[in-house]
Residue frames relative to the residue before (quaternion, step in Angstrom):
aa qw qx qy qz dx dy dz
M 1.0000 0.0000 0.0000 0.0000 0.00 0.00 0.00
L 0.6273 0.5489 -0.3452 0.4313 3.60 0.96 -0.79
R 0.6283 0.5377 -0.3316 0.4541 3.59 1.01 -0.80
Q 0.6418 0.5216 -0.3183 0.4634 3.60 0.98 -0.81
V 0.6657 0.5000 -0.2948 0.4690 3.57 0.93 -0.93
L 0.6630 0.5052 -0.3089 0.4580 3.60 0.95 -0.84
V 0.6568 0.4862 -0.3114 0.4851 3.60 0.94 -0.83
G 0.6670 0.5046 -0.3002 0.4586 3.58 0.89 -0.91
A 0.6567 0.5011 -0.3066 0.4729 3.58 0.98 -0.82
A 0.6488 0.5175 -0.3225 0.4552 3.60 0.96 -0.82
V 0.6707 0.4753 -0.2990 0.4845 3.59 0.91 -0.88
S 0.6351 0.5270 -0.3290 0.4590 3.59 0.99 -0.80
L 0.6567 0.5010 -0.3099 0.4708 3.60 0.94 -0.82
C 0.6151 0.5324 -0.3368 0.4741 3.57 1.05 -0.75
N 0.6809 0.4819 -0.2829 0.4734 3.58 0.94 -0.88
I 0.6129 0.5284 -0.3476 0.4736 3.58 1.06 -0.67
A 0.6390 0.5161 -0.3223 0.4706 3.59 1.02 -0.78
I 0.6270 0.5205 -0.3301 0.4764 3.60 0.96 -0.83
H 0.6804 0.4971 -0.2822 0.4586 3.55 0.86 -1.01
A 0.6534 0.5112 -0.3213 0.4566 3.59 0.91 -0.86
F 0.6441 0.5203 -0.3222 0.4590 3.59 0.94 -0.86
L 0.7125 0.4413 -0.2661 0.4762 3.57 0.82 -0.96
M 0.5898 0.5516 -0.3685 0.4607 3.60 1.12 -0.55
A 0.6436 0.5090 -0.3222 0.4721 3.57 0.95 -0.85
A 0.6553 0.5057 -0.3104 0.4674 3.59 0.97 -0.83
V 0.6449 0.5183 -0.3154 0.4648 3.59 0.97 -0.85
M 0.6813 0.4822 -0.3010 0.4612 3.59 0.84 -0.91
W 0.6307 0.5175 -0.3349 0.4714 3.60 1.01 -0.76
A 0.6746 0.4923 -0.2948 0.4644 3.59 0.87 -0.95
A 0.6485 0.5130 -0.3215 0.4613 3.60 0.97 -0.81
R 0.6441 0.5124 -0.3197 0.4694 3.60 0.94 -0.86
T 0.6550 0.5150 -0.3023 0.4630 3.56 0.97 -0.89
A 0.6777 0.4919 -0.2896 0.4635 3.58 0.91 -0.91
V 0.6526 0.5093 -0.3149 0.4643 3.58 1.00 -0.80
A 0.6485 0.5349 -0.3153 0.4404 3.60 1.08 -0.71
M 0.5696 0.5898 -0.3878 0.4210 3.58 1.18 -0.43
T 0.3188 -0.7363 0.5607 0.2047 3.55 -0.95 0.83
T 0.1054 0.7732 -0.6152 0.1125 3.50 -0.95 0.97
S 0.4626 -0.6726 0.4982 0.2923 3.53 -1.14 0.55
R 0.6986 0.4301 -0.2567 0.5110 3.57 1.23 -0.29
K 0.1194 -0.8446 0.5208 0.0338 3.53 0.39 1.28
S 0.6332 0.5313 -0.3562 0.4357 3.62 0.98 -0.69
L 0.6467 0.4938 -0.3233 0.4831 3.61 1.03 -0.71
Q 0.6065 0.5439 -0.3453 0.4659 3.57 1.10 -0.70
L 0.6418 0.5207 -0.3130 0.4679 3.58 0.96 -0.89
I 0.6621 0.5062 -0.3037 0.4617 3.58 0.88 -0.95
A 0.6770 0.4987 -0.2987 0.4513 3.59 0.86 -0.95
V 0.6607 0.5024 -0.3118 0.4624 3.58 0.93 -0.89
M 0.6892 0.4774 -0.2974 0.4568 3.60 0.87 -0.86
I 0.6290 0.5177 -0.3421 0.4684 3.60 0.99 -0.74
A 0.6654 0.4969 -0.3042 0.4667 3.59 0.91 -0.89
T 0.6455 0.5335 -0.3197 0.4433 3.58 0.93 -0.90
V 0.7097 0.4510 -0.2669 0.4709 3.58 0.75 -1.04
S 0.6311 0.5356 -0.3367 0.4489 3.61 1.02 -0.73
F 0.6563 0.4952 -0.3134 0.4753 3.59 0.94 -0.85
L 0.6668 0.4988 -0.3098 0.4589 3.58 0.95 -0.82
M 0.6265 0.5148 -0.3409 0.4756 3.58 1.03 -0.70
A 0.6277 0.5240 -0.3292 0.4722 3.59 1.04 -0.76
A 0.6222 0.5329 -0.3402 0.4618 3.58 1.03 -0.76
H 0.6756 0.4871 -0.2997 0.4652 3.59 0.88 -0.92
L 0.6233 0.5314 -0.3404 0.4618 3.58 1.01 -0.73
A 0.6445 0.5085 -0.3166 0.4752 3.59 0.95 -0.86
E 0.6605 0.5150 -0.3059 0.4526 3.58 0.97 -0.82
V 0.6094 0.5265 -0.3426 0.4838 3.58 1.08 -0.67
F 0.6528 0.5090 -0.3123 0.4661 3.59 0.98 -0.83
V 0.6120 0.5337 -0.3503 0.4668 3.60 1.05 -0.69
W 0.6517 0.4951 -0.3199 0.4773 3.59 0.94 -0.82
A 0.6417 0.5216 -0.3286 0.4563 3.61 0.96 -0.84
L 0.6339 0.5199 -0.3236 0.4723 3.58 1.03 -0.79
A 0.6520 0.5046 -0.3127 0.4717 3.57 0.94 -0.85
Y 0.6281 0.5265 -0.3351 0.4648 3.59 0.99 -0.79
A 0.6574 0.5069 -0.3130 0.4614 3.58 0.98 -0.81
V 0.6570 0.5318 -0.3128 0.4333 3.57 0.93 -0.90
V 0.7787 0.3261 -0.1820 0.5042 3.59 0.87 -0.90
D 0.3991 -0.7513 0.4508 0.2704 3.59 1.32 0.13
V 0.0800 0.8552 -0.5019 0.1012 3.54 0.76 1.14
A 0.8084 0.3226 -0.1330 0.4740 3.55 0.72 -1.11
P 0.6506 -0.5082 0.3855 0.4121 3.55 -1.26 0.32
E 0.6676 -0.5050 0.3765 0.3969 3.56 -1.24 0.54
G 0.8119 0.2746 -0.2121 0.4694 3.55 -1.01 0.89
T 0.4772 0.6707 -0.4409 0.3577 3.60 1.25 0.03
D 0.4022 -0.6641 0.5713 0.2664 3.56 -1.08 0.77
L 0.2920 -0.8172 0.4753 0.1452 3.55 -0.17 1.32
I 0.6008 0.5364 -0.3733 0.4603 3.60 1.10 -0.52
Y 0.6312 0.5134 -0.3201 0.4854 3.58 0.98 -0.84
F 0.6635 0.5187 -0.2978 0.4495 3.56 0.89 -0.99
S 0.6910 0.4574 -0.2911 0.4780 3.60 0.91 -0.84
F 0.6018 0.5449 -0.3578 0.4613 3.62 1.07 -0.64
V 0.6603 0.5130 -0.3072 0.4544 3.57 0.89 -0.95
N 0.6854 0.4618 -0.2844 0.4858 3.58 0.97 -0.81
Y 0.6747 0.5264 -0.2981 0.4229 3.61 0.83 -1.02
T 0.7337 0.3980 -0.2249 0.5026 3.58 1.01 -0.80
T 0.4021 -0.7378 0.4315 0.3283 3.59 1.35 -0.03
L 0.2868 0.7731 -0.5134 0.2379 3.58 1.17 0.54
G 0.0760 -0.8829 0.4606 0.0511 3.54 1.03 -0.86
Y 0.0044 0.8227 -0.5672 0.0380 3.60 0.64 1.03
G 0.3118 -0.7763 0.4928 0.2394 3.56 0.98 -0.82
D 0.4882 0.6690 -0.4387 0.3488 3.59 1.25 0.10
V 0.7345 0.2097 -0.1703 0.6225 3.58 1.29 -0.27
T 0.0406 -0.7959 0.6040 0.0069 3.55 -0.84 0.95
P 0.5291 -0.6408 0.4453 0.3335 3.56 -1.06 0.67
G 0.6211 -0.5088 0.4321 0.4107 3.51 -1.31 0.30
E 0.6954 -0.5188 0.3140 0.3855 3.55 -1.13 0.68
R 0.7323 0.4472 -0.2651 0.4399 3.59 0.82 -0.91
W 0.7255 0.3664 -0.2364 0.5324 3.64 1.28 -0.10
N 0.2955 0.8179 -0.4641 0.1684 3.59 1.18 0.37
L 0.6198 0.5454 -0.3591 0.4351 3.66 1.15 -0.24
L 0.5559 0.6391 -0.3982 0.3521 3.61 1.16 -0.41
G 0.5981 0.5657 -0.3633 0.4362 3.61 1.06 -0.62
P 0.7056 0.4329 -0.2741 0.4895 3.62 0.75 -0.94
M 0.6313 0.5145 -0.3485 0.4640 3.61 1.05 -0.62
T 0.6060 0.5323 -0.3447 0.4801 3.59 1.11 -0.67
A 0.6605 0.5089 -0.3022 0.4619 3.57 0.92 -0.91
M 0.6401 0.5178 -0.3239 0.4661 3.58 0.95 -0.83
N 0.6452 0.5150 -0.3087 0.4725 3.58 0.97 -0.86
G 0.6672 0.5091 -0.2969 0.4554 3.59 0.91 -0.89
V 0.6516 0.5165 -0.3161 0.4568 3.58 0.90 -0.90
L 0.6728 0.4951 -0.3000 0.4607 3.57 0.89 -0.91
L 0.7025 0.4601 -0.2796 0.4655 3.59 0.89 -0.88
F 0.6080 0.5188 -0.3595 0.4816 3.62 1.10 -0.54
G 0.6324 0.5223 -0.3264 0.4698 3.57 1.03 -0.74
W 0.6349 0.5218 -0.3162 0.4739 3.56 1.00 -0.85
S 0.6496 0.5147 -0.3108 0.4652 3.59 0.96 -0.87
T 0.6379 0.5285 -0.3243 0.4567 3.56 0.97 -0.83
A 0.6461 0.5163 -0.3152 0.4653 3.57 0.97 -0.84
V 0.6650 0.4934 -0.3054 0.4703 3.59 0.97 -0.82
I 0.6209 0.5301 -0.3442 0.4638 3.59 0.96 -0.79
F 0.6584 0.5031 -0.3044 0.4698 3.57 0.91 -0.90
E 0.6724 0.5001 -0.3025 0.4542 3.62 0.90 -0.88
V 0.6395 0.5037 -0.3291 0.4786 3.59 0.97 -0.80
L 0.6504 0.5096 -0.3136 0.4680 3.59 0.91 -0.88
R 0.6450 0.5238 -0.3166 0.4576 3.59 0.95 -0.87
R 0.6776 0.4912 -0.2980 0.4591 3.58 0.89 -0.91
V 0.6596 0.4940 -0.3170 0.4694 3.57 0.91 -0.86
M 0.6701 0.4964 -0.3047 0.4602 3.59 0.89 -0.87
T 0.6171 0.5329 -0.3431 0.4664 3.60 1.04 -0.73
T 0.6621 0.4971 -0.2991 0.4744 3.57 0.97 -0.86
V 0.6400 0.5203 -0.3215 0.4651 3.59 0.95 -0.86
R 0.6838 0.4871 -0.2889 0.4602 3.60 0.87 -0.92
S 0.6760 0.4839 -0.3070 0.4632 3.60 0.96 -0.81
D 0.6446 0.5080 -0.3217 0.4721 3.60 1.13 -0.56
D 0.6219 0.5559 -0.3346 0.4385 3.59 1.18 -0.52
R 0.6050 0.5917 -0.3514 0.4004 3.60 1.18 -0.44
């Protein structure tokens, strides 16, 4: 069990680092975009939100790939399993149940789900903050 927790914690920390790096990039890009003066504030809002959500989706995709790589390294799933599919199902907490980990790695699925839930929540908070900042700027420019 300790080995499962250590592997899961290491992969989770790697994903947190990926997320933190991309969050910093998203916030920098959003601040930069908001600072630009334009007469079309609604288009600015749309562009900033599309970019923000796209970067965050890319972060989650990278994190799913990290989990799939970890699954491959420790040989979690049965032979012939699509590890990217398996990690997506776990990371998003969808849990089809059509693929299950080997007995000695059964904690990695729930640890993947826990990591995904936390990082999706973090992304949601950032999306809300970027939207709030852009809307605050739009409203202050309208005065």
